[in-house]
C-alpha positions as CSV (number, residue, x, y, z in Angstrom):
1,X,0.0,0.0,-0.3
2,X,1.1,3.5,-0.7
3,X,2.3,5.9,1.9
4,X,2.5,9.9,2.0
5,X,6.2,9.1,1.2
6,X,5.6,8.1,-2.1
7,X,4.5,11.7,-2.9
8,X,6.4,15.2,-3.1
9,X,5.6,18.6,-2.9
10,X,6.8,21.6,-5.0
11,X,9.1,24.1,-3.0
12,X,8.9,27.8,-4.1
13,X,12.1,27.5,-5.8
14,X,10.5,25.0,-8.1
15,X,12.5,21.7,-6.5
16,X,10.8,18.6,-5.9
17,X,11.0,17.9,-2.2
18,X,10.1,14.3,-1.3
19,X,8.1,13.4,1.4
20,X,10.2,10.5,2.2
21,X,12.5,13.3,3.7
22,X,9.8,13.4,6.6
23,X,10.1,9.5,7.0
24,X,9.8,8.5,10.9
25,X,8.0,11.6,11.8
26,X,4.6,12.6,12.7
27,X,2.9,14.9,10.2
28,X,-0.1,17.3,10.1
29,X,-0.8,18.0,6.3
30,X,-2.7,21.1,5.8
31,X,-4.2,22.8,3.1
32,X,-3.9,26.8,3.7
33,X,-5.3,30.1,2.1
34,X,-4.2,33.8,2.5
35,X,-7.5,35.2,2.5
36,X,-9.6,33.0,4.6
37,X,-11.2,33.4,7.8
38,X,-9.1,30.7,9.4
39,X,-5.9,32.4,8.1
40,X,-5.6,32.8,11.9
41,X,-4.8,29.2,12.2
42,X,-1.4,30.0,10.9
43,X,-0.5,31.4,14.4
44,X,-2.1,28.3,16.1
45,X,-0.2,26.1,13.6
46,X,3.2,27.4,14.2
47,X,2.8,27.3,18.1
48,X,1.9,23.8,17.6
49,X,5.1,23.3,15.3
50,X,7.3,24.9,18.1
51,X,5.9,22.7,20.8
52,X,6.6,19.4,18.8
53,X,9.0,19.9,16.6
54,X,12.2,18.5,18.5
55,X,10.0,15.5,19.2
56,X,9.6,14.2,15.3
57,X,6.9,16.2,14.4
58,X,6.5,18.3,11.2
59,X,3.6,20.4,9.7
60,X,3.5,20.5,5.8
61,X,1.4,23.3,4.2
62,X,0.0,23.2,1.0
63,X,-1.6,26.5,-0.1
64,X,-4.7,26.2,-2.3
65,X,-7.2,28.6,-4.3
66,X,-9.8,26.2,-4.7
67,X,-12.4,27.3,-2.2
68,X,-13.5,30.9,-3.3
69,X,-10.6,32.0,-4.8
70,X,-9.2,32.6,-1.3
71,X,-5.5,32.0,-2.3
72,X,-4.8,34.4,-5.2
73,X,-1.1,34.6,-4.4
74,X,1.8,32.3,-5.9
75,X,5.6,32.4,-6.0
76,X,7.5,34.8,-4.2
77,X,4.6,37.0,-3.0
78,X,3.0,33.7,-1.3
79,X,6.2,32.6,0.3
80,X,6.7,36.2,1.5
81,X,2.9,36.3,3.1
82,X,3.7,32.8,4.8
83,X,7.2,33.6,6.1
84,X,7.2,37.3,6.9
85,X,3.8,38.1,7.7
86,X,2.4,35.1,9.2
87,X,5.7,34.3,10.6
88,X,5.8,30.3,10.0
89,X,8.9,28.4,9.9
90,X,7.4,24.9,8.8
91,X,7.5,24.1,5.5
92,X,5.2,25.6,3.2
93,X,4.7,24.1,-0.8
94,X,3.8,25.9,-3.9
95,X,0.1,26.2,-4.6
96,X,-1.8,23.4,-5.6
97,X,-5.3,21.9,-6.3
98,X,-6.6,19.9,-3.5
99,X,-10.0,19.0,-4.9
100,X,-11.6,18.6,-8.2
101,X,-10.4,17.1,-11.6
102,X,-6.6,18.7,-11.0
103,X,-6.3,17.5,-7.5
104,X,-2.7,17.1,-6.4
105,X,-1.8,13.2,-6.2
106,X,-0.8,13.8,-2.4
107,X,-4.7,15.1,-1.5
108,X,-6.2,12.4,-3.9
109,X,-4.4,9.7,-1.9
110,X,-5.0,11.8,1.7
111,X,-8.6,11.9,1.1
112,X,-9.5,8.9,-0.5
113,X,-9.7,5.4,1.6
114,X,-9.5,3.2,-1.4
115,X,-6.0,4.7,-1.7
116,X,-4.9,5.3,1.8
117,X,-6.7,2.3,3.9
118,X,-8.1,4.8,6.4
119,X,-9.8,8.0,5.6
120,X,-12.3,9.1,3.3
121,X,-12.6,12.9,3.5
122,X,-12.0,15.4,1.1
123,X,-11.1,18.6,1.9
124,X,-14.5,21.1,2.6
125,X,-12.7,24.2,3.1
126,X,-9.2,25.8,3.6
127,X,-7.4,24.6,6.9
128,X,-8.4,21.1,6.7
129,X,-6.0,18.7,8.3
130,X,-4.6,15.2,7.9
131,X,-2.9,13.5,10.6
132,X,0.0,10.8,9.4
133,X,1.8,8.5,11.6
134,X,5.6,8.0,11.5
135,X,5.1,5.2,8.9
136,X,3.5,7.6,6.7
137,X,0.2,6.2,7.0
138,X,-3.0,8.7,7.2
139,X,-4.6,8.0,10.4
140,X,-6.9,10.7,11.1
141,X,-8.2,14.3,9.8
142,X,-9.5,17.7,11.2
143,X,-12.1,20.0,9.7
144,X,-11.3,23.4,9.3
145,X,-13.3,24.5,12.3
146,X,-10.9,22.7,14.4
147,X,-8.3,24.6,15.9
148,X,-4.5,23.6,15.6
149,X,-4.5,23.7,19.7
150,X,-7.3,21.8,20.3
151,X,-6.9,18.7,23.0
152,X,-8.2,16.3,20.4
153,X,-5.4,17.4,18.0
154,X,-2.4,17.7,20.6
155,X,-3.5,14.4,22.2
156,X,-3.4,12.3,19.0
157,X,-0.1,13.9,17.8
158,X,1.4,13.0,21.2
159,X,-0.1,9.6,21.5
160,X,1.8,9.0,17.7
161,X,5.0,10.8,18.9
162,X,5.1,8.5,21.7
163,X,4.5,5.4,19.4
């Protein structure tokens, strides 16, 4: 069966980044947007990242313009927004599609139980979160309304880190 390690993200410099590079880490994969009500979750995501990054945890952000065109930025403008305006230090990749006909293969995998073996939920909006264990298996998801700081999120992350 496939794992998230079979996929890659495109960095802002255009280079492919294999998700295999995150092997052995607990991952929270999030689709983001700069003009969304939930954009404030960048700060919560960064706090979560700072709390667990030295324990084998990583957040991977994938901006998307799929929901009401709430991510109009691309390239260096988007990178600047994430790094400077939102002050995130976790990896942010180039803008992709997370639903629809042009859905990125990673998000097709994350959202289809036939492919990932566990989760069958497509993102309904920006800041949908997928939780991945150290073996690269999708084990859970959280809707946009769930804060990255929610106890149910942190409890599951801590459990996966300890395994």
